[in-house]
DOTINU-252066 format. One record per residue (C-alpha): residue in three letters; x, y, z. Coordinates in Angstrom, 1 decimal. Example, Ala and Ser with C-alpha at 12.3 -4.5 7.8 and 13.67 -1.06 7.14 Angstrom:
{aa:ALA&xx:12.3&yy:-4.5&zz:7.8}
{aa:SER&xx:13.7&yy:-1.1&zz:7.1}
END
This chain:
{aa:MET&xx:30.6&yy:9.4&zz:-21.3}
{aa:THR&xx:28.1&yy:7.4&zz:-23.4}
{aa:ALA&xx:24.3&yy:7.8&zz:-23.1}
{aa:ARG&xx:24.1&yy:4.3&zz:-21.6}
{aa:SER&xx:26.6&yy:5.2&zz:-18.8}
{aa:TRP&xx:24.7&yy:8.5&zz:-18.2}
{aa:LEU&xx:21.4&yy:6.6&zz:-17.8}
{aa:ALA&xx:23.0&yy:3.9&zz:-15.6}
{aa:PRO&xx:25.3&yy:5.5&zz:-13.2}
{aa:ALA&xx:27.3&yy:3.4&zz:-10.7}
{aa:ARG&xx:25.1&yy:2.3&zz:-7.9}
{aa:PRO&xx:25.1&yy:0.0&zz:-4.9}
{aa:ALA&xx:24.8&yy:-3.7&zz:-5.7}
{aa:PHE&xx:21.1&yy:-4.7&zz:-5.9}
{aa:PRO&xx:19.9&yy:-7.8&zz:-4.0}
{aa:GLY&xx:19.1&yy:-10.7&zz:-6.2}
{aa:PRO&xx:16.2&yy:-13.1&zz:-6.0}
{aa:LEU&xx:15.6&yy:-14.9&zz:-2.7}
{aa:ASP&xx:16.0&yy:-18.7&zz:-2.6}
{aa:ASP&xx:14.4&yy:-19.4&zz:0.8}
{aa:PRO&xx:10.7&yy:-20.3&zz:0.2}
{aa:ALA&xx:9.8&yy:-19.0&zz:3.7}
{aa:GLU&xx:11.3&yy:-15.6&zz:2.8}
{aa:ARG&xx:9.5&yy:-15.5&zz:-0.5}
{aa:ARG&xx:6.2&yy:-16.4&zz:1.1}
{aa:ALA&xx:6.7&yy:-13.7&zz:3.7}
{aa:ILE&xx:7.3&yy:-11.1&zz:1.0}
{aa:ARG&xx:4.0&yy:-12.1&zz:-0.8}
{aa:VAL&xx:2.1&yy:-11.7&zz:2.5}
{aa:GLU&xx:3.8&yy:-8.4&zz:3.0}
{aa:LEU&xx:2.8&yy:-7.1&zz:-0.4}
{aa:VAL&xx:-0.8&yy:-8.1&zz:0.2}
{aa:ILE&xx:-0.9&yy:-6.3&zz:3.5}
{aa:VAL&xx:0.9&yy:-3.1&zz:2.3}
{aa:PHE&xx:-1.2&yy:-2.6&zz:-0.8}
{aa:GLY&xx:-4.3&yy:-3.9&zz:1.0}
{aa:ILE&xx:-4.2&yy:-0.8&zz:3.3}
{aa:THR&xx:-2.7&yy:1.7&zz:0.8}
{aa:LEU&xx:-2.8&yy:2.0&zz:-3.0}
{aa:GLY&xx:-4.3&yy:-1.4&zz:-3.7}
{aa:LEU&xx:-7.3&yy:-0.6&zz:-1.6}
{aa:SER&xx:-7.5&yy:2.8&zz:-3.4}
{aa:GLY&xx:-7.5&yy:1.0&zz:-6.7}
{aa:LEU&xx:-10.5&yy:-1.2&zz:-5.6}
{aa:ARG&xx:-12.4&yy:1.9&zz:-4.4}
{aa:SER&xx:-11.6&yy:3.7&zz:-7.6}
{aa:LEU&xx:-12.9&yy:0.8&zz:-9.7}
{aa:LEU&xx:-16.2&yy:0.9&zz:-7.7}
{aa:SER&xx:-16.4&yy:4.7&zz:-8.3}
{aa:LEU&xx:-16.0&yy:4.1&zz:-12.0}
{aa:VAL&xx:-18.7&yy:1.4&zz:-12.1}
{aa:ASP&xx:-21.0&yy:3.7&zz:-10.1}
{aa:SER&xx:-20.4&yy:6.5&zz:-12.7}
{aa:LEU&xx:-21.1&yy:4.2&zz:-15.6}
{aa:LEU&xx:-24.4&yy:3.3&zz:-14.0}
{aa:GLN&xx:-25.5&yy:6.9&zz:-13.8}
{aa:PRO&xx:-28.1&yy:8.1&zz:-16.4}
{aa:VAL&xx:-25.7&yy:10.8&zz:-17.7}
{aa:PRO&xx:-22.5&yy:10.3&zz:-19.7}
{aa:LEU&xx:-19.1&yy:10.4&zz:-18.0}
{aa:ALA&xx:-18.2&yy:13.8&zz:-19.4}
{aa:GLN&xx:-21.2&yy:15.3&zz:-17.8}
{aa:GLN&xx:-20.1&yy:14.1&zz:-14.4}
{aa:GLN&xx:-17.5&yy:15.6&zz:-12.1}
{aa:THR&xx:-14.8&yy:14.3&zz:-9.7}
{aa:GLN&xx:-12.9&yy:16.6&zz:-7.4}
{aa:LEU&xx:-9.4&yy:16.0&zz:-6.1}
{aa:ASN&xx:-8.5&yy:18.6&zz:-3.4}
{aa:VAL&xx:-11.7&yy:19.6&zz:-1.6}
{aa:PRO&xx:-12.4&yy:21.5&zz:1.6}
{aa:LEU&xx:-12.3&yy:19.2&zz:4.7}
{aa:ALA&xx:-13.6&yy:21.6&zz:7.3}
{aa:VAL&xx:-15.7&yy:24.8&zz:7.7}
{aa:HIS&xx:-13.1&yy:26.6&zz:9.8}
{aa:SER&xx:-10.2&yy:27.8&zz:7.6}
{aa:LEU&xx:-7.3&yy:26.8&zz:9.9}
{aa:ILE&xx:-8.8&yy:23.4&zz:10.8}
{aa:ASP&xx:-9.2&yy:22.9&zz:7.0}
{aa:LEU&xx:-5.5&yy:23.6&zz:6.5}
{aa:MET&xx:-4.5&yy:21.2&zz:9.3}
{aa:LYS&xx:-6.7&yy:18.5&zz:7.9}
{aa:GLN&xx:-5.2&yy:19.0&zz:4.4}
{aa:LEU&xx:-1.7&yy:18.8&zz:5.8}
{aa:LEU&xx:-2.6&yy:15.7&zz:7.8}
{aa:TYR&xx:-3.9&yy:14.0&zz:4.6}
{aa:ALA&xx:-0.5&yy:14.8&zz:2.9}
{aa:ALA&xx:1.3&yy:13.4&zz:6.0}
{aa:GLN&xx:-0.7&yy:10.2&zz:5.7}
{aa:LEU&xx:0.4&yy:9.7&zz:2.1}
{aa:ILE&xx:4.0&yy:10.4&zz:3.1}
{aa:GLY&xx:3.5&yy:7.8&zz:5.8}
{aa:TRP&xx:2.4&yy:5.2&zz:3.3}
{aa:GLY&xx:5.7&yy:5.7&zz:1.4}
{aa:ALA&xx:7.7&yy:5.7&zz:4.6}
{aa:LEU&xx:6.2&yy:2.3&zz:5.4}
{aa:GLY&xx:7.5&yy:0.8&zz:2.2}
{aa:LEU&xx:11.0&yy:2.3&zz:2.9}
{aa:TYR&xx:11.0&yy:1.0&zz:6.4}
{aa:LEU&xx:10.2&yy:-2.5&zz:5.3}
{aa:LEU&xx:12.9&yy:-2.4&zz:2.7}
{aa:TRP&xx:15.4&yy:-1.1&zz:5.3}
{aa:ARG&xx:14.5&yy:-3.9&zz:7.7}
{aa:ALA&xx:15.3&yy:-6.3&zz:4.9}
{aa:GLY&xx:18.7&yy:-4.7&zz:4.5}
{aa:ILE&xx:17.9&yy:-2.5&zz:1.4}
{aa:GLY&xx:18.8&yy:1.1&zz:2.2}
{aa:LEU&xx:17.6&yy:4.3&zz:0.6}
{aa:ALA&xx:20.7&yy:4.4&zz:-1.7}
{aa:ARG&xx:19.9&yy:1.1&zz:-3.3}
{aa:ILE&xx:16.5&yy:2.3&zz:-4.6}
{aa:GLY&xx:17.8&yy:5.8&zz:-5.6}
{aa:LEU&xx:16.8&yy:8.0&zz:-2.7}
{aa:ASP&xx:20.3&yy:9.3&zz:-2.1}
{aa:ARG&xx:22.2&yy:12.4&zz:-3.3}
{aa:ARG&xx:24.9&yy:10.9&zz:-5.4}
{aa:CYS&xx:23.6&yy:12.2&zz:-8.7}
{aa:THR&xx:22.0&yy:15.6&zz:-7.8}
{aa:GLY&xx:22.7&yy:17.2&zz:-11.2}
{aa:LYS&xx:21.5&yy:14.3&zz:-13.3}
{aa:ASP&xx:18.5&yy:13.9&zz:-11.0}
{aa:ALA&xx:17.6&yy:17.6&zz:-11.6}
{aa:LEU&xx:17.9&yy:17.3&zz:-15.4}
{aa:LEU&xx:15.8&yy:14.0&zz:-15.4}
{aa:THR&xx:13.2&yy:15.8&zz:-13.3}
{aa:VAL&xx:12.7&yy:18.5&zz:-15.8}
{aa:LEU&xx:12.7&yy:16.1&zz:-18.8}
{aa:LEU&xx:10.2&yy:13.8&zz:-17.2}
{aa:ALA&xx:7.9&yy:16.6&zz:-16.1}
{aa:ALA&xx:7.8&yy:17.8&zz:-19.7}
{aa:LEU&xx:7.6&yy:14.3&zz:-21.2}
{aa:ILE&xx:4.8&yy:13.1&zz:-19.0}
{aa:GLY&xx:3.0&yy:16.3&zz:-17.9}
{aa:LEU&xx:2.3&yy:18.0&zz:-21.2}
{aa:PRO&xx:1.1&yy:14.9&zz:-23.1}
{aa:GLY&xx:-0.8&yy:13.8&zz:-20.0}
{aa:ILE&xx:-2.8&yy:17.0&zz:-20.0}
{aa:GLY&xx:-3.5&yy:16.6&zz:-23.7}
{aa:LEU&xx:-4.6&yy:13.0&zz:-23.3}
{aa:TYR&xx:-6.9&yy:14.0&zz:-20.5}
{aa:PHE&xx:-8.7&yy:16.7&zz:-22.6}
{aa:LEU&xx:-8.9&yy:14.3&zz:-25.5}
{aa:SER&xx:-10.4&yy:11.6&zz:-23.4}
{aa:TYR&xx:-12.8&yy:14.1&zz:-21.7}
{aa:HIS&xx:-14.1&yy:15.5&zz:-25.0}
{aa:LEU&xx:-14.5&yy:11.9&zz:-26.4}
{aa:GLY&xx:-16.7&yy:11.1&zz:-23.4}
{aa:PHE&xx:-14.3&yy:8.6&zz:-21.8}
{aa:SER&xx:-13.5&yy:10.6&zz:-18.7}
{aa:LEU&xx:-15.2&yy:12.6&zz:-16.0}
{aa:ALA&xx:-14.7&yy:16.4&zz:-15.7}
{aa:VAL&xx:-11.8&yy:16.4&zz:-13.2}
{aa:GLN&xx:-11.5&yy:19.4&zz:-10.9}
{aa:PRO&xx:-8.0&yy:19.3&zz:-9.4}
{aa:SER&xx:-9.0&yy:21.8&zz:-6.6}
{aa:THR&xx:-12.1&yy:23.3&zz:-5.2}
{aa:LEU&xx:-10.3&yy:24.9&zz:-2.2}
{aa:GLY&xx:-11.3&yy:28.5&zz:-1.5}
{aa:ASP&xx:-9.0&yy:31.5&zz:-2.3}
{aa:THR&xx:-7.1&yy:31.4&zz:1.0}
{aa:TRP&xx:-3.5&yy:32.3&zz:1.9}
{aa:TRP&xx:-2.7&yy:28.7&zz:2.6}
{aa:ARG&xx:-4.2&yy:27.2&zz:-0.6}
{aa:PRO&xx:-0.8&yy:27.0&zz:-2.4}
{aa:ILE&xx:0.8&yy:25.4&zz:0.7}
{aa:ALA&xx:-2.0&yy:22.7&zz:0.9}
{aa:LEU&xx:-1.9&yy:22.0&zz:-2.8}
{aa:THR&xx:1.9&yy:21.7&zz:-2.8}
{aa:GLY&xx:1.7&yy:19.4&zz:0.2}
{aa:SER&xx:-0.9&yy:17.2&zz:-1.5}
{aa:ALA&xx:1.2&yy:17.1&zz:-4.7}
{aa:PHE&xx:4.3&yy:15.9&zz:-2.8}
{aa:GLY&xx:2.3&yy:13.5&zz:-0.7}
{aa:ASN&xx:0.8&yy:11.8&zz:-3.7}
{aa:ALA&xx:4.1&yy:11.7&zz:-5.6}
{aa:PHE&xx:6.0&yy:10.3&zz:-2.6}
{aa:ALA&xx:3.5&yy:7.6&zz:-1.8}
{aa:GLU&xx:3.1&yy:6.5&zz:-5.5}
{aa:GLU&xx:6.7&yy:6.5&zz:-6.6}
{aa:VAL&xx:8.1&yy:4.9&zz:-3.4}
{aa:LEU&xx:5.4&yy:2.2&zz:-3.2}
{aa:VAL&xx:4.6&yy:1.4&zz:-6.8}
{aa:VAL&xx:8.2&yy:1.8&zz:-8.2}
{aa:GLY&xx:10.9&yy:1.6&zz:-5.5}
{aa:TYR&xx:9.1&yy:-0.8&zz:-3.1}
{aa:LEU&xx:7.0&yy:-3.0&zz:-5.4}
{aa:LEU&xx:9.6&yy:-3.4&zz:-8.2}
{aa:THR&xx:12.2&yy:-4.2&zz:-5.6}
{aa:ARG&xx:10.1&yy:-6.9&zz:-4.0}
{aa:LEU&xx:9.2&yy:-8.4&zz:-7.3}
{aa:ARG&xx:12.9&yy:-8.6&zz:-8.2}
{aa:GLN&xx:13.4&yy:-10.5&zz:-5.0}
{aa:LEU&xx:10.6&yy:-12.8&zz:-6.0}
{aa:ASP&xx:12.4&yy:-13.3&zz:-9.4}
{aa:VAL&xx:9.4&yy:-11.9&zz:-11.4}
{aa:ASN&xx:10.3&yy:-11.0&zz:-15.0}
{aa:GLU&xx:11.2&yy:-7.3&zz:-15.3}
{aa:ASN&xx:8.7&yy:-6.7&zz:-18.1}
{aa:GLY&xx:6.0&yy:-8.5&zz:-16.2}
{aa:ALA&xx:6.7&yy:-6.6&zz:-13.0}
{aa:LEU&xx:6.7&yy:-3.3&zz:-15.0}
{aa:VAL&xx:3.3&yy:-4.0&zz:-16.5}
{aa:GLY&xx:1.9&yy:-5.1&zz:-13.2}
{aa:ALA&xx:3.1&yy:-2.0&zz:-11.4}
{aa:ALA&xx:1.7&yy:0.2&zz:-14.3}
{aa:VAL&xx:-1.7&yy:-1.5&zz:-14.0}
{aa:LEU&xx:-1.7&yy:-0.8&zz:-10.3}
{aa:ARG&xx:-0.9&yy:2.8&zz:-10.9}
{aa:GLY&xx:-3.7&yy:3.1&zz:-13.4}
{aa:SER&xx:-6.2&yy:1.3&zz:-11.2}
{aa:TYR&xx:-6.3&yy:3.9&zz:-8.5}
{aa:HIS&xx:-7.0&yy:6.6&zz:-11.1}
{aa:LEU&xx:-10.1&yy:4.8&zz:-12.5}
{aa:TYR&xx:-12.4&yy:7.2&zz:-10.6}
{aa:GLN&xx:-11.4&yy:9.8&zz:-13.3}
{aa:GLY&xx:-12.6&yy:7.5&zz:-16.1}
{aa:PHE&xx:-10.9&yy:5.4&zz:-18.7}
{aa:GLY&xx:-8.6&yy:8.3&zz:-19.7}
{aa:GLY&xx:-7.2&yy:8.4&zz:-16.1}
{aa:PHE&xx:-6.4&yy:4.8&zz:-16.2}
{aa:VAL&xx:-4.7&yy:4.9&zz:-19.6}
{aa:GLY&xx:-2.7&yy:8.0&zz:-18.9}
{aa:ASN&xx:-1.4&yy:6.8&zz:-15.6}
{aa:PHE&xx:-0.7&yy:3.3&zz:-17.0}
{aa:LEU&xx:1.5&yy:4.8&zz:-19.7}
{aa:MET&xx:3.2&yy:7.0&zz:-17.0}
{aa:GLY&xx:3.8&yy:3.9&zz:-15.0}
{aa:LEU&xx:5.5&yy:2.2&zz:-17.9}
{aa:VAL&xx:7.8&yy:5.2&zz:-18.5}
{aa:PHE&xx:8.6&yy:5.7&zz:-14.8}
{aa:GLY&xx:9.0&yy:2.1&zz:-14.0}
{aa:ARG&xx:11.3&yy:1.4&zz:-16.9}
{aa:LEU&xx:13.4&yy:4.4&zz:-16.2}
{aa:TRP&xx:13.9&yy:3.2&zz:-12.6}
{aa:GLN&xx:14.8&yy:-0.3&zz:-13.8}
{aa:LYS&xx:17.5&yy:1.2&zz:-16.0}
{aa:THR&xx:18.8&yy:3.9&zz:-13.7}
{aa:ASN&xx:17.8&yy:2.9&zz:-10.2}
{aa:ARG&xx:17.1&yy:6.6&zz:-9.5}
{aa:LEU&xx:13.9&yy:7.3&zz:-7.6}
{aa:TRP&xx:14.3&yy:11.0&zz:-6.7}
{aa:PRO&xx:13.7&yy:12.2&zz:-10.3}
{aa:LEU&xx:10.4&yy:10.3&zz:-10.4}
{aa:VAL&xx:9.2&yy:11.8&zz:-7.1}
{aa:ALA&xx:10.3&yy:15.3&zz:-8.0}
{aa:ALA&xx:8.8&yy:15.2&zz:-11.6}
{aa:HIS&xx:5.5&yy:13.8&zz:-10.3}
{aa:THR&xx:5.4&yy:16.6&zz:-7.6}
{aa:LEU&xx:6.2&yy:19.2&zz:-10.2}
{aa:PHE&xx:3.4&yy:18.4&zz:-12.7}
{aa:ASP&xx:0.9&yy:17.9&zz:-9.9}
{aa:VAL&xx:1.8&yy:21.3&zz:-8.4}
{aa:VAL&xx:1.3&yy:22.9&zz:-11.9}
{aa:SER&xx:-2.0&yy:21.0&zz:-12.3}
{aa:PHE&xx:-3.4&yy:21.8&zz:-8.8}
{aa:VAL&xx:-2.2&yy:25.4&zz:-8.4}
{aa:GLY&xx:-2.6&yy:26.2&zz:-12.1}
{aa:TYR&xx:-6.2&yy:25.0&zz:-12.1}
{aa:ALA&xx:-7.0&yy:26.9&zz:-8.9}
{aa:LEU&xx:-5.6&yy:30.1&zz:-10.5}
{aa:LEU&xx:-7.2&yy:29.7&zz:-13.9}
{aa:LYS&xx:-10.7&yy:28.4&zz:-12.9}
{aa:GLY&xx:-13.3&yy:31.0&zz:-13.8}
{aa:HIS&xx:-10.9&yy:32.9&zz:-16.0}
{aa:VAL&xx:-10.7&yy:30.6&zz:-19.0}
{aa:SER&xx:-13.6&yy:28.8&zz:-20.7}
{aa:TRP&xx:-11.9&yy:25.6&zz:-21.7}
{aa:LEU&xx:-11.4&yy:24.2&zz:-18.2}
{aa:PRO&xx:-14.1&yy:21.7&zz:-17.1}
END
């Protein structure tokens, strides 16, 4: 088996560009609505957060942003709200899948089936190492150069349910992002006959935009991740490895930070 055939396993035929102007117009409207209530809106909010941080009298590196924070005073209510937030993110991804399904594009066509379990597992590990380790290094470089805020992945208290909540948050973020920005968006752009390279860059910019609240390093790191993930999906049509790898390095970041905070001096 050649490397090319390994990267591009047999898969269901993918729908080509749409010729009907009404259908193309409907997809454009659909894209505006979907991203106007999900990650596109998050991108605009993130941009405003960055502008607000830049207008502060102190440098970015002396400011903080927190990802997983307490949502309630009572412990069990906090847990339930954390899980509901993760469920909301999963719902965002499910919305994209439902709209594709209504258009006749099932889960197998975007790589959410179980045809390639072994290859998917290997790709997951490779991607987690390829993106996760350099991503952490890029963040610390950007932070020490003053281009990023001090990101605290978790400020949750030391409760029995903290690993559960952080794992749920990691999966929710990964599922929403990879399904919407890769599987859903790139599929719709193919139907609109957008150039593959142009679609890839556009999706990567979107991914970077909703991380702007972390500073310029957050945008650059996630833009590069978007290029790698998007191109891999365009070549393999496998989405599970992207979701799994994203979940894996978010779990390591969230849970690892929670465990190491206060015990090592180099964490912001």
